[in-house]
N, C-alpha and C positions, 0 to 999 in steps of 0.2 A: 781751416785755412785753405781756400780753394782758388784764389785768384793769384795771377802773377804779380806780386807786389814788388815794385821797383826798389832798388837800394843803391845808394851812392857808393862809388869805389872806395871812398874814405871810410865808409861804414863797414864794408867788407874787410878792409885792412884792419880796422879796429877790432872787429869780431875775431879775426884770425890771430891778432896779437893776444887777445884774451885767452884763446885756446892754448896758445904757446905758453903763456904765463902760467896757466893752470897746470899744464903738462910738466913744466919745469919744477913747480912746487911739489907735485906728486912724485916726480923722479927723485927729488932730493929726499923725500920721506922714504921711498922704496930702496934707495941706494944701499942702505945698511940692513935691509930685511934678511934675516937668516932663514935657512930651511925650516928650522923649528917654528919660527914666527909665521912662516907661510902656511903651515898646516894648522895653526891655532885659530880659534873662533874669531870672526869679525863681529862688528856690532849688528850685523844682519842675521836674524835667526836662521839657523841651519846652514849658513855659509861660512867657510873658512876664509882667511885672507887670500888663499889661493883661488877660491871661487870668485872673489871680488876682482882680483887682477885679471883672471881669465875672462870674466865678463867684460871688463873694460877693453881688453885686446880685441875680442870679437865684435864689440860695438864699434871700435875704430875701423875694423874691416868692413862692417856694414855701411858706415858713413863713407868710406873710400869707394865702395861699390856704387852708392847713390851719386856721389860727385862725379865719378867716372862716366856714369850713364848721362848725367846732365852735360858733361863736357863734350862727349863724343856722339851722343844720341843712340848709342848701341850698348846693350847689356854686356858687361865685362865678364862673361861666364855665367853659369847657373847661380840663381839667388838661393840663399839658405832658406829652408822651409821653416814653419813655425816651431817645429820640434828641435831644430838645429841648436839653438842656444842652450837648451838643457843637456843635449848630448855633449856639446863643447865644454860645458861646465864640469860634467862628470869626468871627462877625459883629461882636461887640462888642469884641474885644481890640485892634482896630486904631484905636480912637478915641484922641483926645488925653487928656492927664491930667485937665484940668478937666471934660470931659464924662464920663469914667469916674467921677470922684469924685462929681459931681452925681447920676449915676444911682444909685450906691450909697447916697448920703445919702437920696434920695427913697424908695428901697426900704425902708430902715430906718425912715424916718419913717412910712411906711404900716404897717409891722409894729408900731411902737409905738402907733399910733393904734388898731389893732384890738385890741391887748392891753389898752389902757386901757379899751376899751368892753366887754370880756368880762365877762358876769355870773359871779359867783363859782361858781355851780353848774355852769357849762359848762366849767370848766377840767378836769374829769375825763372829758369826752367823748373817746372813742377816735378817733384819726385815723391815717391810714396814710401812711407815707413812700413816696416813689417807688420805693425799693428793696424795699418790701413789709413793712417793720416796722410794727407797730401799737403805739401808745403813747398815754397820756393827752395832751390838748392842752398841759398845762403843761410837759411834757417838751420841747416845741418850743422853749421859751425856753432850756433847757440846750443843746439842739443848736445853736441860733444862737450862743450864747456860745462854745461849743467851736469852731465854724466861724470866728468872728471872731478868736479868740486864735491858733488854729493857723495860719491863713492870714496873719495879721499878721506872724508870724515868717517865713513863706514869702516875703514880699515882699522880704526882704533889703535893708531900708532902715534898719537900725540897731536894730530891735526883734528880740530873740532869745528863745529858750525861757527863758533866765535872767530875762527880764522878766515872765514869766507870774506873776500874783498867786498867792501861796501858797494862798489860799482856793480859787481855781479849780483849781490843781494837785491839791489834796487831793480835791476832788470828782471830778475827771477820773480820778485814780488809783483811787479807791474803786470807781467804776463799771467802769473797765477791768479791774480785778482780778476783780470778780465775773463779768464776761463771759469773761475768760480761764479762770477756774476752771471755768465751765460748758463750755468747749471743751477742758478737760483739757490746758491748755498746760503743757509739760514744764519748769516751773521750780518748785523746791521752796519757796523763800521769797524774798521781796523786801522790803528795808528801805529806806524813805525816811528817811535819817538826820536830815536837817534838820527834818523834820516830826514825828519821833517816831512814825512809823507803820510797821507791818509787816503783810505778807499771806502766808499759807501757801496755795499753789496746788496742789501735787502731792506725792506721796510720793517722787518722783524728780526729778532735774535739779539745776541749780546754785542756789546761794545768792547772790543779787545784792544789792549795796549801792551806794548813791549818793544824791545829792540828789534831791528830788522832781521838779524840773524836768528833770534829766538822764534820770531813769527814764521820765518821760512822753514826752520827746522820742524816746527809743529805741523805746518801745512804739508811738508814733505814726509811726514810720518817718522821723523827722527827725534821725537821728544820735544822738549822746549816748552810744553804747556805749563810746567811748574814755574817757569820764569815769566809768564804772562799774567796780566791783570784783566779781569773780566767781570762785568756786573751780573752775568748770568752764566750757567754752566756752558762749557764749550761743546759744540757738536763735533762729531768725528769727521775729519776732513775726508773727501773722496780719495780714491786711489791716485797716487801721484807717480810719475808726472802726468799732468793733464794734457789733453790734445791742444795744440796751439789754436788760437783764434785770430782772425784778420787783424793786422796791426801789431801783433806781438813781434818784437824784434827791434 
C-alpha cells in the first residue's frame, strides 16, 4: 500500500469505534485474570498470557508513535528497533495480572487520545510499520483492531474465533483475500457461507467452504481447518498478518 488513499471522516470514526469495541471486550476478559493465569501458557506456542498482553501493550505504543508522527510531522522520540519487541516480551511477561492489564489499558488510552486529536487531513499521511509496510495513518486503526481480536482469542480465556464480530471478520477476510490473490495463493475459490461472501483467488487449487470465522482462523494460523470443507487438500497459508494492499480498509 503505497498511495495516500483518502478516507471519509465517518469511516475513520467507524474504524475507531471498532477498536474501542474490541478493546472493551478484551478488557472485560482480562478484568478477572489472576497472577497465576497470567503466567500460564496461551494458545501461542512458547508464549504465556503475560507475553500476549505485553505484546498488545507494546503494539499500542507503536501505533501511538505512528499516529503521533502522522499528526505532528515529527518523530515523538526514538523508534523501537527490530529487536525491541523481543526484549519487551522477556521483560514484561513476568509481571502480575493487574500490572499487565494496567499497562495495556494505559497504552490503549494513549492511542485513543492521539487518534481523537488527529486533524482530518492528516489521516492520509503515510506511515511505515516496523516490518517495512507503508500505509495511510488511518490503516493503523484497522491494524490495531486486528491485533486486539486475534490475540484476544490467543489468550485462551474463553474468547474464541467464533466470538469475532461478523463485521470484523468480513473486513479481515476481504483484505486477506486481496493480499492472498496478490501472492498467487493456490486456492481457486473460498466461500464464507454464513456471510454470503465468495472470493476467487486462482485458476487452480481447492474450493474451500466454511463459516467466516473458521476461514479467518485458518488463514491466520489459528486452526479452523477441521471446520472447513474442501474438494482438495488445503495448502498451508502464508505467514499472517499479510502486508496490506491498495484498497484494503
